py3Dmol code that shows the C-alpha trace and the ligand (Angstrom):
import py3Dmol

protein = """\
ATOM      1  CA  MET A   1     -32.936  13.414  15.185  1.00  0.00           C
ATOM      2  CA  LYS A   2     -32.595  10.351  12.988  1.00  0.00           C
ATOM      3  CA  LYS A   3     -30.457  10.678   9.886  1.00  0.00           C
ATOM      4  CA  LYS A   4     -32.140  10.443   6.506  1.00  0.00           C
ATOM      5  CA  ILE A   5     -30.723   8.149   3.854  1.00  0.00           C
ATOM      6  CA  THR A   6     -32.093   8.295   0.341  1.00  0.00           C
ATOM      7  CA  LEU A   7     -31.418   5.521  -2.113  1.00  0.00           C
ATOM      8  CA  ILE A   8     -31.890   6.579  -5.727  1.00  0.00           C
ATOM      9  CA  GLY A   9     -32.612   3.373  -7.591  1.00  0.00           C
ATOM     10  CA  ALA A  10     -34.557   0.620  -5.846  1.00  0.00           C
ATOM     11  CA  GLY A  11     -33.232  -2.243  -7.933  1.00  0.00           C
ATOM     12  CA  GLN A  12     -30.991  -5.065  -6.768  1.00  0.00           C
ATOM     13  CA  ILE A  13     -28.394  -2.906  -5.006  1.00  0.00           C
ATOM     14  CA  GLY A  14     -30.896  -0.257  -3.877  1.00  0.00           C
ATOM     15  CA  GLY A  15     -33.116  -2.850  -2.197  1.00  0.00           C
ATOM     16  CA  THR A  16     -30.132  -4.491  -0.494  1.00  0.00           C
ATOM     17  CA  LEU A  17     -28.843  -1.094   0.660  1.00  0.00           C
ATOM     18  CA  ALA A  18     -32.251  -0.400   2.212  1.00  0.00           C
ATOM     19  CA  HIS A  19     -32.262  -3.755   3.964  1.00  0.00           C
ATOM     20  CA  LEU A  20     -28.757  -3.268   5.364  1.00  0.00           C
ATOM     21  CA  ALA A  21     -29.476   0.315   6.426  1.00  0.00           C
ATOM     22  CA  ALA A  22     -32.525  -0.948   8.334  1.00  0.00           C
ATOM     23  CA  LEU A  23     -30.713  -3.884   9.955  1.00  0.00           C
ATOM     24  CA  LYS A  24     -27.845  -1.607  10.979  1.00  0.00           C
ATOM     25  CA  LYS A  25     -30.310   1.103  12.093  1.00  0.00           C
ATOM     26  CA  ILE A  26     -28.248   3.873  10.526  1.00  0.00           C
ATOM     27  CA  GLY A  27     -31.225   6.136   9.797  1.00  0.00           C
ATOM     28  CA  ASP A  28     -34.620   6.501   8.156  1.00  0.00           C
ATOM     29  CA  VAL A  29     -34.645   5.294   4.578  1.00  0.00           C
ATOM     30  CA  VAL A  30     -36.346   6.663   1.468  1.00  0.00           C
ATOM     31  CA  LEU A  31     -36.207   4.418  -1.579  1.00  0.00           C
ATOM     32  CA  PHE A  32     -36.650   6.333  -4.831  1.00  0.00           C
ATOM     33  CA  ASP A  33     -37.167   4.810  -8.250  1.00  0.00           C
ATOM     34  CA  VAL A  34     -38.793   5.932 -11.483  1.00  0.00           C
ATOM     35  CA  ALA A  35     -40.622   2.620 -11.143  1.00  0.00           C
ATOM     36  CA  LYS A  36     -42.600   3.793  -8.092  1.00  0.00           C
ATOM     37  CA  GLY A  37     -44.221   0.449  -7.267  1.00  0.00           C
ATOM     38  CA  LEU A  38     -40.791  -1.162  -7.002  1.00  0.00           C
ATOM     39  CA  ALA A  39     -39.608   1.341  -4.377  1.00  0.00           C
ATOM     40  CA  THR A  40     -42.867   1.236  -2.419  1.00  0.00           C
ATOM     41  CA  GLY A  41     -43.107  -2.560  -2.522  1.00  0.00           C
ATOM     42  CA  LYS A  42     -39.526  -3.122  -1.371  1.00  0.00           C
ATOM     43  CA  ALA A  43     -39.854  -0.496   1.374  1.00  0.00           C
ATOM     44  CA  LEU A  44     -43.027  -2.126   2.695  1.00  0.00           C
ATOM     45  CA  ASP A  45     -41.488  -5.582   2.574  1.00  0.00           C
ATOM     46  CA  ILE A  46     -38.412  -4.488   4.564  1.00  0.00           C
ATOM     47  CA  ALA A  47     -40.537  -2.469   7.008  1.00  0.00           C
ATOM     48  CA  GLN A  48     -42.552  -5.593   7.796  1.00  0.00           C
ATOM     49  CA  SER A  49     -39.415  -7.272   9.149  1.00  0.00           C
ATOM     50  CA  ALA A  50     -39.073  -4.563  11.851  1.00  0.00           C
ATOM     51  CA  PRO A  51     -40.865  -6.554  14.594  1.00  0.00           C
ATOM     52  CA  ILE A  52     -38.590  -9.529  13.906  1.00  0.00           C
ATOM     53  CA  GLU A  53     -35.331  -7.649  13.450  1.00  0.00           C
ATOM     54  CA  ASN A  54     -36.062  -5.036  16.116  1.00  0.00           C
ATOM     55  CA  PHE A  55     -35.398  -1.849  14.168  1.00  0.00           C
ATOM     56  CA  ASP A  56     -37.378   1.315  14.667  1.00  0.00           C
ATOM     57  CA  ILE A  57     -36.772   3.303  11.527  1.00  0.00           C
ATOM     58  CA  LYS A  58     -39.077   4.754   8.910  1.00  0.00           C
ATOM     59  CA  ILE A  59     -38.764   3.280   5.464  1.00  0.00           C
ATOM     60  CA  SER A  60     -40.750   4.417   2.457  1.00  0.00           C
ATOM     61  CA  GLY A  61     -40.792   4.292  -1.322  1.00  0.00           C
ATOM     62  CA  THR A  62     -41.405   7.129  -3.774  1.00  0.00           C
ATOM     63  CA  ASP A  63     -40.950   8.488  -7.285  1.00  0.00           C
ATOM     64  CA  ASN A  64     -41.075  12.106  -6.112  1.00  0.00           C
ATOM     65  CA  TYR A  65     -37.845  13.970  -5.275  1.00  0.00           C
ATOM     66  CA  ASN A  66     -39.727  16.128  -2.733  1.00  0.00           C
ATOM     67  CA  ASP A  67     -39.918  13.073  -0.473  1.00  0.00           C
ATOM     68  CA  THR A  68     -36.120  12.844  -0.481  1.00  0.00           C
ATOM     69  CA  LYS A  69     -35.728  16.443   0.722  1.00  0.00           C
ATOM     70  CA  ASN A  70     -32.909  17.249   3.169  1.00  0.00           C
ATOM     71  CA  SER A  71     -31.283  13.840   3.043  1.00  0.00           C
ATOM     72  CA  ASP A  72     -28.040  13.408   4.976  1.00  0.00           C
ATOM     73  CA  VAL A  73     -26.775  10.703   2.651  1.00  0.00           C
ATOM     74  CA  ILE A  74     -27.801   9.810  -0.888  1.00  0.00           C
ATOM     75  CA  ILE A  75     -26.636   6.589  -2.495  1.00  0.00           C
ATOM     76  CA  ILE A  76     -27.180   6.379  -6.226  1.00  0.00           C
ATOM     77  CA  THR A  77     -27.607   3.114  -8.092  1.00  0.00           C
ATOM     78  CA  ALA A  78     -30.031   4.415 -10.722  1.00  0.00           C
ATOM     79  CA  GLY A  79     -29.058   3.034 -14.059  1.00  0.00           C
ATOM     80  CA  VAL A  80     -28.867  -0.051 -16.120  1.00  0.00           C
ATOM     81  CA  PRO A  81     -26.620  -2.909 -15.013  1.00  0.00           C
ATOM     82  CA  ARG A  82     -24.327  -4.857 -17.302  1.00  0.00           C
ATOM     83  CA  LYS A  83     -25.697  -7.703 -19.348  1.00  0.00           C
ATOM     84  CA  PRO A  84     -23.472 -10.712 -20.201  1.00  0.00           C
ATOM     85  CA  GLY A  85     -20.802  -9.679 -22.694  1.00  0.00           C
ATOM     86  CA  MET A  86     -21.425  -5.969 -22.080  1.00  0.00           C
ATOM     87  CA  THR A  87     -18.503  -3.924 -20.726  1.00  0.00           C
ATOM     88  CA  ARG A  88     -18.932  -1.232 -18.091  1.00  0.00           C
ATOM     89  CA  ASP A  89     -18.065   1.250 -20.820  1.00  0.00           C
ATOM     90  CA  ASP A  90     -20.992   0.178 -23.006  1.00  0.00           C
ATOM     91  CA  LEU A  91     -23.208   1.461 -20.248  1.00  0.00           C
ATOM     92  CA  LEU A  92     -21.839   4.977 -20.532  1.00  0.00           C
ATOM     93  CA  GLY A  93     -24.375   6.605 -22.857  1.00  0.00           C
ATOM     94  CA  ILE A  94     -27.458   5.195 -21.123  1.00  0.00           C
ATOM     95  CA  ASN A  95     -26.322   5.859 -17.571  1.00  0.00           C
ATOM     96  CA  LEU A  96     -24.980   9.351 -18.295  1.00  0.00           C
ATOM     97  CA  LYS A  97     -28.479  10.440 -19.260  1.00  0.00           C
ATOM     98  CA  ILE A  98     -29.978   8.858 -16.148  1.00  0.00           C
ATOM     99  CA  ILE A  99     -27.393  10.481 -13.872  1.00  0.00           C
ATOM    100  CA  LYS A 100     -28.142  13.933 -15.318  1.00  0.00           C
ATOM    101  CA  GLU A 101     -31.783  13.459 -14.421  1.00  0.00           C
ATOM    102  CA  VAL A 102     -30.857  12.287 -10.900  1.00  0.00           C
ATOM    103  CA  ALA A 103     -28.522  15.277 -10.454  1.00  0.00           C
ATOM    104  CA  GLU A 104     -31.379  17.655 -11.347  1.00  0.00           C
ATOM    105  CA  GLY A 105     -33.578  15.941  -8.767  1.00  0.00           C
ATOM    106  CA  ILE A 106     -31.166  15.938  -5.836  1.00  0.00           C
ATOM    107  CA  LYS A 107     -29.512  19.309  -6.315  1.00  0.00           C
ATOM    108  CA  LYS A 108     -32.746  21.130  -5.571  1.00  0.00           C
ATOM    109  CA  THR A 109     -33.817  18.951  -2.670  1.00  0.00           C
ATOM    110  CA  SER A 110     -30.669  17.881  -0.770  1.00  0.00           C
ATOM    111  CA  PRO A 111     -27.847  20.339  -1.496  1.00  0.00           C
ATOM    112  CA  GLU A 112     -26.021  19.433   1.741  1.00  0.00           C
ATOM    113  CA  ALA A 113     -26.039  15.656   1.312  1.00  0.00           C
ATOM    114  CA  PHE A 114     -23.040  13.334   1.195  1.00  0.00           C
ATOM    115  CA  VAL A 115     -23.531  11.589  -2.133  1.00  0.00           C
ATOM    116  CA  ILE A 116     -22.196   8.127  -2.889  1.00  0.00           C
ATOM    117  CA  CYS A 117     -22.394   6.988  -6.483  1.00  0.00           C
ATOM    118  CA  ILE A 118     -22.421   3.314  -7.467  1.00  0.00           C
ATOM    119  CA  THR A 119     -23.760   3.522 -11.022  1.00  0.00           C
ATOM    120  CA  ASN A 120     -21.309   2.292 -13.691  1.00  0.00           C
ATOM    121  CA  PRO A 121     -19.020   3.138 -15.412  1.00  0.00           C
ATOM    122  CA  LEU A 122     -18.184   4.349 -11.959  1.00  0.00           C
ATOM    123  CA  ASP A 123     -15.328   6.850 -12.206  1.00  0.00           C
ATOM    124  CA  VAL A 124     -16.849   8.736 -15.113  1.00  0.00           C
ATOM    125  CA  ILE A 125     -20.412   8.696 -13.768  1.00  0.00           C
ATOM    126  CA  VAL A 126     -19.311  10.062 -10.376  1.00  0.00           C
ATOM    127  CA  MET A 127     -17.327  12.818 -12.104  1.00  0.00           C
ATOM    128  CA  ALA A 128     -20.350  13.670 -14.269  1.00  0.00           C
ATOM    129  CA  LEU A 129     -22.582  13.673 -11.194  1.00  0.00           C
ATOM    130  CA  GLN A 130     -20.331  16.174  -9.424  1.00  0.00           C
ATOM    131  CA  LYS A 131     -20.345  18.425 -12.487  1.00  0.00           C
ATOM    132  CA  TYR A 132     -24.109  18.170 -13.033  1.00  0.00           C
ATOM    133  CA  THR A 133     -24.914  18.909  -9.355  1.00  0.00           C
ATOM    134  CA  GLY A 134     -22.122  21.414  -8.685  1.00  0.00           C
ATOM    135  CA  PHE A 135     -21.907  19.902  -5.164  1.00  0.00           C
ATOM    136  CA  SER A 136     -18.587  20.271  -3.392  1.00  0.00           C
ATOM    137  CA  LYS A 137     -16.067  17.670  -4.493  1.00  0.00           C
ATOM    138  CA  ASN A 138     -15.497  16.256  -1.023  1.00  0.00           C
ATOM    139  CA  LYS A 139     -19.216  15.501  -0.739  1.00  0.00           C
ATOM    140  CA  VAL A 140     -19.476  13.477  -3.961  1.00  0.00           C
ATOM    141  CA  VAL A 141     -17.656  10.164  -3.996  1.00  0.00           C
ATOM    142  CA  GLY A 142     -17.773   6.863  -5.843  1.00  0.00           C
ATOM    143  CA  MET A 143     -17.989   3.320  -4.485  1.00  0.00           C
ATOM    144  CA  ALA A 144     -15.779   0.748  -6.170  1.00  0.00           C
ATOM    145  CA  GLY A 145     -12.474   0.280  -4.335  1.00  0.00           C
ATOM    146  CA  ILE A 146     -14.047  -1.217  -1.213  1.00  0.00           C
ATOM    147  CA  LEU A 147     -15.767  -3.844  -3.339  1.00  0.00           C
ATOM    148  CA  ASP A 148     -12.726  -4.578  -5.496  1.00  0.00           C
ATOM    149  CA  SER A 149     -10.490  -4.827  -2.404  1.00  0.00           C
ATOM    150  CA  SER A 150     -13.017  -7.022  -0.658  1.00  0.00           C
ATOM    151  CA  ARG A 151     -13.034  -9.415  -3.605  1.00  0.00           C
ATOM    152  CA  PHE A 152      -9.226  -9.503  -3.606  1.00  0.00           C
ATOM    153  CA  LYS A 153      -9.135 -10.168   0.147  1.00  0.00           C
ATOM    154  CA  TYR A 154     -11.808 -12.852  -0.096  1.00  0.00           C
ATOM    155  CA  PHE A 155     -10.009 -14.762  -2.868  1.00  0.00           C
ATOM    156  CA  LEU A 156      -6.735 -14.542  -0.887  1.00  0.00           C
ATOM    157  CA  SER A 157      -8.469 -15.786   2.263  1.00  0.00           C
ATOM    158  CA  LEU A 158      -9.672 -18.889   0.413  1.00  0.00           C
ATOM    159  CA  GLU A 159      -6.161 -19.666  -0.766  1.00  0.00           C
ATOM    160  CA  LEU A 160      -4.385 -18.869   2.501  1.00  0.00           C
ATOM    161  CA  LYS A 161      -7.154 -20.279   4.718  1.00  0.00           C
ATOM    162  CA  VAL A 162      -7.287 -17.106   6.798  1.00  0.00           C
ATOM    163  CA  ASN A 163     -10.340 -15.270   8.134  1.00  0.00           C
ATOM    164  CA  PRO A 164     -11.075 -12.735   5.325  1.00  0.00           C
ATOM    165  CA  TYR A 165     -11.602 -10.034   7.948  1.00  0.00           C
ATOM    166  CA  LYS A 166      -7.946 -10.365   8.967  1.00  0.00           C
ATOM    167  CA  ILE A 167      -6.626  -9.346   5.558  1.00  0.00           C
ATOM    168  CA  LYS A 168      -5.825  -5.697   4.920  1.00  0.00           C
ATOM    169  CA  SER A 169      -5.357  -4.543   1.373  1.00  0.00           C
ATOM    170  CA  PHE A 170      -6.714  -2.188  -1.218  1.00  0.00           C
ATOM    171  CA  VAL A 171      -7.149  -1.699  -4.916  1.00  0.00           C
ATOM    172  CA  LEU A 172      -6.178   1.532  -6.665  1.00  0.00           C
ATOM    173  CA  GLY A 173      -7.196   3.194  -9.920  1.00  0.00           C
ATOM    174  CA  GLY A 174     -10.314   3.091 -12.044  1.00  0.00           C
ATOM    175  CA  HIS A 175     -13.086   0.546 -11.530  1.00  0.00           C
ATOM    176  CA  GLY A 176     -12.436  -1.522 -14.609  1.00  0.00           C
ATOM    177  CA  ASP A 177      -9.995  -3.858 -16.223  1.00  0.00           C
ATOM    178  CA  THR A 178      -7.090  -1.568 -15.310  1.00  0.00           C
ATOM    179  CA  MET A 179      -7.623  -1.586 -11.535  1.00  0.00           C
ATOM    180  CA  VAL A 180      -4.423  -2.167  -9.531  1.00  0.00           C
ATOM    181  CA  SER A 181      -4.426  -4.675  -6.656  1.00  0.00           C
ATOM    182  CA  MET A 182      -1.782  -3.536  -4.198  1.00  0.00           C
ATOM    183  CA  VAL A 183       0.033  -6.806  -3.556  1.00  0.00           C
ATOM    184  CA  ASN A 184       2.947  -5.086  -1.778  1.00  0.00           C
ATOM    185  CA  HIS A 185       0.567  -3.286   0.567  1.00  0.00           C
ATOM    186  CA  THR A 186      -1.355  -6.390   1.581  1.00  0.00           C
ATOM    187  CA  ILE A 187      -1.171  -7.666   5.153  1.00  0.00           C
ATOM    188  CA  VAL A 188      -2.462 -11.143   5.936  1.00  0.00           C
ATOM    189  CA  ASP A 189      -3.093 -11.661   9.634  1.00  0.00           C
ATOM    190  CA  GLY A 190      -0.162  -9.377  10.478  1.00  0.00           C
ATOM    191  CA  LYS A 191       2.211 -10.678   7.797  1.00  0.00           C
ATOM    192  CA  ASN A 192       3.176  -9.006   4.510  1.00  0.00           C
ATOM    193  CA  LEU A 193       1.830 -10.862   1.497  1.00  0.00           C
ATOM    194  CA  SER A 194       5.185 -10.363  -0.239  1.00  0.00           C
ATOM    195  CA  ASP A 195       6.882 -12.228   2.649  1.00  0.00           C
ATOM    196  CA  LEU A 196       4.330 -15.032   2.371  1.00  0.00           C
ATOM    197  CA  ILE A 197       5.215 -15.325  -1.315  1.00  0.00           C
ATOM    198  CA  LYS A 198       8.948 -15.447  -0.480  1.00  0.00           C
ATOM    199  CA  SER A 199       8.414 -18.121   2.174  1.00  0.00           C
ATOM    200  CA  GLY A 200       6.361 -20.223  -0.246  1.00  0.00           C
ATOM    201  CA  ASN A 201       2.999 -19.991   1.587  1.00  0.00           C
ATOM    202  CA  ILE A 202       1.509 -18.861  -1.691  1.00  0.00           C
ATOM    203  CA  SER A 203       3.092 -18.751  -5.140  1.00  0.00           C
ATOM    204  CA  GLN A 204       3.625 -15.592  -7.173  1.00  0.00           C
ATOM    205  CA  SER A 205       1.580 -17.115  -9.995  1.00  0.00           C
ATOM    206  CA  LYS A 206      -1.336 -17.873  -7.636  1.00  0.00           C
ATOM    207  CA  VAL A 207      -1.305 -14.246  -6.470  1.00  0.00           C
ATOM    208  CA  GLU A 208      -1.272 -13.094 -10.098  1.00  0.00           C
ATOM    209  CA  GLU A 209      -4.228 -15.388 -10.772  1.00  0.00           C
ATOM    210  CA  ILE A 210      -6.101 -13.797  -7.856  1.00  0.00           C
ATOM    211  CA  VAL A 211      -5.271 -10.298  -9.140  1.00  0.00           C
ATOM    212  CA  GLU A 212      -6.797 -11.279 -12.507  1.00  0.00           C
ATOM    213  CA  ARG A 213      -9.840 -12.889 -10.882  1.00  0.00           C
ATOM    214  CA  THR A 214     -10.370  -9.676  -8.882  1.00  0.00           C
ATOM    215  CA  LYS A 215     -10.283  -7.579 -12.067  1.00  0.00           C
ATOM    216  CA  ASN A 216     -12.937  -9.839 -13.529  1.00  0.00           C
ATOM    217  CA  GLY A 217     -14.827 -10.201 -10.242  1.00  0.00           C
ATOM    218  CA  GLY A 218     -17.923  -8.408 -11.508  1.00  0.00           C
ATOM    219  CA  ALA A 219     -17.977 -10.184 -14.864  1.00  0.00           C
ATOM    220  CA  GLU A 220     -17.641 -13.585 -13.158  1.00  0.00           C
ATOM    221  CA  ILE A 221     -20.860 -12.919 -11.232  1.00  0.00           C
ATOM    222  CA  VAL A 222     -22.653 -11.513 -14.293  1.00  0.00           C
ATOM    223  CA  LYS A 223     -21.792 -14.740 -16.116  1.00  0.00           C
ATOM    224  CA  HIS A 224     -23.286 -16.892 -13.350  1.00  0.00           C
ATOM    225  CA  LEU A 225     -26.405 -14.803 -12.844  1.00  0.00           C
ATOM    226  CA  GLN A 226     -27.095 -14.309 -16.564  1.00  0.00           C
ATOM    227  CA  LYS A 227     -29.543 -11.581 -15.543  1.00  0.00           C
ATOM    228  CA  GLY A 228     -28.278  -8.566 -13.572  1.00  0.00           C
ATOM    229  CA  SER A 229     -24.965  -8.062 -11.776  1.00  0.00           C
ATOM    230  CA  ALA A 230     -23.507  -8.302  -8.269  1.00  0.00           C
ATOM    231  CA  PHE A 231     -25.486  -6.602  -5.543  1.00  0.00           C
ATOM    232  CA  TYR A 232     -24.858  -7.983  -2.044  1.00  0.00           C
ATOM    233  CA  ALA A 233     -21.171  -7.045  -1.725  1.00  0.00           C
ATOM    234  CA  PRO A 234     -21.651  -3.732  -3.611  1.00  0.00           C
ATOM    235  CA  ALA A 235     -24.387  -2.786  -1.124  1.00  0.00           C
ATOM    236  CA  SER A 236     -22.218  -3.694   1.899  1.00  0.00           C
ATOM    237  CA  SER A 237     -19.487  -1.490   0.444  1.00  0.00           C
ATOM    238  CA  GLY A 238     -21.823   1.495  -0.017  1.00  0.00           C
ATOM    239  CA  ILE A 239     -23.128   1.158   3.529  1.00  0.00           C
ATOM    240  CA  GLU A 240     -19.589   1.115   4.951  1.00  0.00           C
ATOM    241  CA  MET A 241     -18.980   4.518   3.317  1.00  0.00           C
ATOM    242  CA  ALA A 242     -22.307   5.941   4.526  1.00  0.00           C
ATOM    243  CA  GLU A 243     -21.662   4.767   8.091  1.00  0.00           C
ATOM    244  CA  SER A 244     -18.171   6.236   8.169  1.00  0.00           C
ATOM    245  CA  TYR A 245     -19.660   9.615   7.182  1.00  0.00           C
ATOM    246  CA  LEU A 246     -22.723   9.526   9.453  1.00  0.00           C
ATOM    247  CA  LYS A 247     -20.806   8.304  12.513  1.00  0.00           C
ATOM    248  CA  ASP A 248     -17.659  10.326  11.766  1.00  0.00           C
ATOM    249  CA  GLN A 249     -15.640   7.092  11.920  1.00  0.00           C
ATOM    250  CA  LYS A 250     -12.824   8.533   9.803  1.00  0.00           C
ATOM    251  CA  LYS A 251     -12.193   5.123   8.244  1.00  0.00           C
ATOM    252  CA  GLU A 252      -9.548   4.839   5.556  1.00  0.00           C
ATOM    253  CA  LEU A 253     -11.395   3.422   2.562  1.00  0.00           C
ATOM    254  CA  PRO A 254     -10.507   3.059  -1.111  1.00  0.00           C
ATOM    255  CA  CYS A 255     -13.051   5.179  -2.992  1.00  0.00           C
ATOM    256  CA  ALA A 256     -13.303   7.091  -6.266  1.00  0.00           C
ATOM    257  CA  ALA A 257     -12.355  10.598  -5.113  1.00  0.00           C
ATOM    258  CA  TYR A 258     -11.550  13.855  -6.864  1.00  0.00           C
ATOM    259  CA  LEU A 259      -7.789  14.317  -7.185  1.00  0.00           C
ATOM    260  CA  GLN A 260      -6.226  17.757  -7.257  1.00  0.00           C
ATOM    261  CA  GLY A 261      -2.570  16.898  -7.693  1.00  0.00           C
ATOM    262  CA  GLU A 262      -2.375  13.883  -5.381  1.00  0.00           C
ATOM    263  CA  TYR A 263      -0.619  10.939  -7.044  1.00  0.00           C
ATOM    264  CA  GLY A 264       0.337  13.410  -9.789  1.00  0.00           C
ATOM    265  CA  VAL A 265      -3.271  13.463 -11.050  1.00  0.00           C
ATOM    266  CA  LYS A 266      -5.350  16.598 -11.477  1.00  0.00           C
ATOM    267  CA  ASP A 267      -9.080  17.159 -12.016  1.00  0.00           C
ATOM    268  CA  LEU A 268     -10.086  13.533 -12.193  1.00  0.00           C
ATOM    269  CA  TYR A 269     -12.082  11.078 -10.089  1.00  0.00           C
ATOM    270  CA  VAL A 270     -10.172   7.871  -9.520  1.00  0.00           C
ATOM    271  CA  GLY A 271      -9.848   5.155  -6.867  1.00  0.00           C
ATOM    272  CA  VAL A 272      -7.478   6.030  -4.016  1.00  0.00           C
ATOM    273  CA  PRO A 273      -7.518   5.542  -0.245  1.00  0.00           C
ATOM    274  CA  VAL A 274      -9.406   8.366   1.487  1.00  0.00           C
ATOM    275  CA  ILE A 275     -10.533   9.232   4.988  1.00  0.00           C
ATOM    276  CA  ILE A 276     -14.315   9.526   5.261  1.00  0.00           C
ATOM    277  CA  GLY A 277     -15.674  11.438   8.247  1.00  0.00           C
ATOM    278  CA  LYS A 278     -18.348  13.995   9.011  1.00  0.00           C
ATOM    279  CA  LYS A 279     -16.941  16.459   6.449  1.00  0.00           C
ATOM    280  CA  GLY A 280     -17.131  13.881   3.666  1.00  0.00           C
ATOM    281  CA  VAL A 281     -13.832  13.007   2.008  1.00  0.00           C
ATOM    282  CA  GLU A 282     -11.565  14.596   4.613  1.00  0.00           C
ATOM    283  CA  LYS A 283      -8.247  13.519   3.163  1.00  0.00           C
ATOM    284  CA  VAL A 284      -6.703  11.680   0.252  1.00  0.00           C
ATOM    285  CA  VAL A 285      -4.159   9.272   1.721  1.00  0.00           C
ATOM    286  CA  GLN A 286      -0.927   9.220  -0.272  1.00  0.00           C
ATOM    287  CA  ILE A 287       0.992   5.977  -0.268  1.00  0.00           C
ATOM    288  CA  ASN A 288       4.319   5.334  -1.908  1.00  0.00           C
ATOM    289  CA  LEU A 289       4.081   3.347  -5.090  1.00  0.00           C
ATOM    290  CA  ASP A 290       6.957   1.381  -6.568  1.00  0.00           C
ATOM    291  CA  GLU A 291       7.837   1.778 -10.261  1.00  0.00           C
ATOM    292  CA  ASN A 292       5.615  -1.086 -11.402  1.00  0.00           C
ATOM    293  CA  GLU A 293       2.639   0.119  -9.339  1.00  0.00           C
ATOM    294  CA  LYS A 294       3.150   3.640 -10.711  1.00  0.00           C
ATOM    295  CA  LYS A 295       3.084   2.281 -14.259  1.00  0.00           C
ATOM    296  CA  LEU A 296      -0.093   0.280 -13.660  1.00  0.00           C
ATOM    297  CA  PHE A 297      -1.742   3.234 -11.915  1.00  0.00           C
ATOM    298  CA  GLN A 298      -0.869   5.553 -14.833  1.00  0.00           C
ATOM    299  CA  ASN A 299      -2.378   3.041 -17.220  1.00  0.00           C
ATOM    300  CA  SER A 300      -5.570   3.042 -15.167  1.00  0.00           C
ATOM    301  CA  ILE A 301      -5.671   6.860 -15.109  1.00  0.00           C
ATOM    302  CA  LYS A 302      -5.320   6.861 -18.889  1.00  0.00           C
ATOM    303  CA  ALA A 303      -8.310   4.516 -19.238  1.00  0.00           C
ATOM    304  CA  VAL A 304     -10.473   6.721 -16.985  1.00  0.00           C
ATOM    305  CA  LYS A 305      -9.420   9.867 -18.895  1.00  0.00           C
ATOM    306  CA  GLU A 306     -10.229   8.257 -22.232  1.00  0.00           C
ATOM    307  CA  LEU A 307     -13.662   7.236 -21.033  1.00  0.00           C
ATOM    308  CA  PHE A 308     -14.309  10.718 -19.677  1.00  0.00           C
ATOM    309  CA  ASP A 309     -13.351  12.122 -23.089  1.00  0.00           C
ATOM    310  CA  ALA A 310     -15.917   9.742 -24.599  1.00  0.00           C
ATOM    311  CA  ALA A 311     -18.476  11.068 -22.105  1.00  0.00           C
ATOM    312  CA  LYS A 312     -17.654  14.656 -23.138  1.00  0.00           C
ATOM    313  CA  LYS A 313     -18.348  13.706 -26.746  1.00  0.00           C
ATOM    314  CA  ILE A 314     -21.777  12.402 -25.718  1.00  0.00           C
ATOM    315  CA  ASP A 315     -22.497  15.470 -23.558  1.00  0.00           C
ATOM    316  CA  PRO A 316     -20.302  18.492 -24.379  1.00  0.00           C
ATOM    317  CA  SER A 317     -21.640  20.309 -21.277  1.00  0.00           C
ATOM    318  CA  LEU A 318     -19.365  18.089 -19.151  1.00  0.00           C
TER     319      LEU A 318
END
"""
ligand_1 = """\
44
A3D
P -30.937 -2.629 -11.168
O -31.402 -3.767 -10.327
O -31.319 -2.627 -12.610
O -31.446 -1.277 -10.510
C -31.326 -0.041 -11.106
C -32.592 0.723 -10.821
O -32.437 2.046 -11.317
C -33.844 0.143 -11.489
O -34.791 -0.221 -10.512
C -34.344 1.286 -12.363
O -35.767 1.395 -12.400
C -33.720 2.482 -11.673
N -33.648 3.665 -12.514
C -33.421 3.757 -13.851
N -33.457 5.033 -14.251
C -33.695 5.778 -13.144
C -33.848 7.167 -12.918
N -33.737 8.053 -13.923
N -34.090 7.574 -11.661
C -34.200 6.683 -10.647
N -34.071 5.353 -10.800
C -33.834 4.911 -12.043
O -29.349 -2.505 -11.099
P -28.381 -2.822 -9.872
O -28.991 -2.306 -8.624
O -27.954 -4.239 -9.951
O -27.104 -1.930 -10.296
C -27.180 -0.529 -10.307
C -25.928 0.112 -10.907
O -24.799 -0.211 -10.108
C -25.583 -0.344 -12.317
O -25.138 0.762 -13.079
C -24.428 -1.322 -12.093
O -23.586 -1.422 -13.206
C -23.726 -0.633 -10.946
N -22.804 -1.475 -10.163
C -21.640 -0.884 -9.779
C -20.727 -1.600 -9.039
C -19.428 -0.939 -8.630
O -18.605 -1.556 -8.002
C -19.173 0.426 -9.001
C -20.988 -2.925 -8.695
C -22.180 -3.485 -9.094
C -23.096 -2.748 -9.837
"""
view = py3Dmol.view(width=600, height=400)
view.addModel(protein, "pdb")
view.setStyle({"model": 0}, {"cartoon": {"style": "trace"}})
view.addModel(ligand_1, "xyz")
view.setStyle({"model": 1}, {"stick": {}})
view.zoomTo()
view.show()
């Protein structure tokens, strides 16, 4: 039987997720949006490319949670994106309310689903979603680290003139200005980035510049677009997580996962490398951090905690 993938939110990322899911033939797709016409229109448009692209999947649009029943994977992008000058944190109040509504909708209809959250501010929204649904913590996960790492790798590839696919790296911590690019854990076509710095292939200051550009990767795109925020790379990142779950690929991916003591953090969603397979988040991968990385990671944890406290003030039921 084909897998069922529901996309809650049929906006920029939702539509791109649907397109990618169809092209990659990972399952039937239901696009859900409170703006029903948007979901139905995008679904029909993508479906009409089936004879050209050679995919044989069902794709439909709806505003009724009954149509999303028994989904295997749910990817949530429902919310409001950042406008120029707006921080991810400004979005908190608006998107918290939306996510509560989404949680009500999916908890009745797809209690067994693997749920990937993309709505910002990511770490806090995914934590709220888990609390609102009561779903098991290994089945609710946030997308951010894959995107942030991908941006870091892409910027490095431009500088080092290497195929971006040949760079391995990841970004830890919250999805925000405190994210930590793991320079010492970056491998460029088989070589450690730190060795490339020592041998002069790239300067320390250039790497620092790239780390900063990665932190501001989303804002840079918002500034160009003026209307809306990034959606192609965020959608690719969400699909990589869904595929790893559906195909039990057990890929190691940086995602916002619930920590229960790992990295010295308890009861908090934050970006760390995890293994995603058929059981959801199957393992949190612990890597050794040096003193500086530990400090930066702690700083990021503090920012996520503070924002979650702000969320609790808005909704004391959290
Ligand atoms: P957008 O194109 O506005 O799509 C959001 C959609 O959500 C719209 O079509 C709305 O109609 C819909 N929506 C609003 N309320 C509800 C509801 N209650 N139920 C169902 N649908 C609803 O935004 P987008 O696709 O560009 O971005 C979506 C979210 O992803 C935003 O919160 C962004 O900030 C976030 N985002 C996160 C990342 C990360 O790396 C974590 C990257 C890029 C964007």
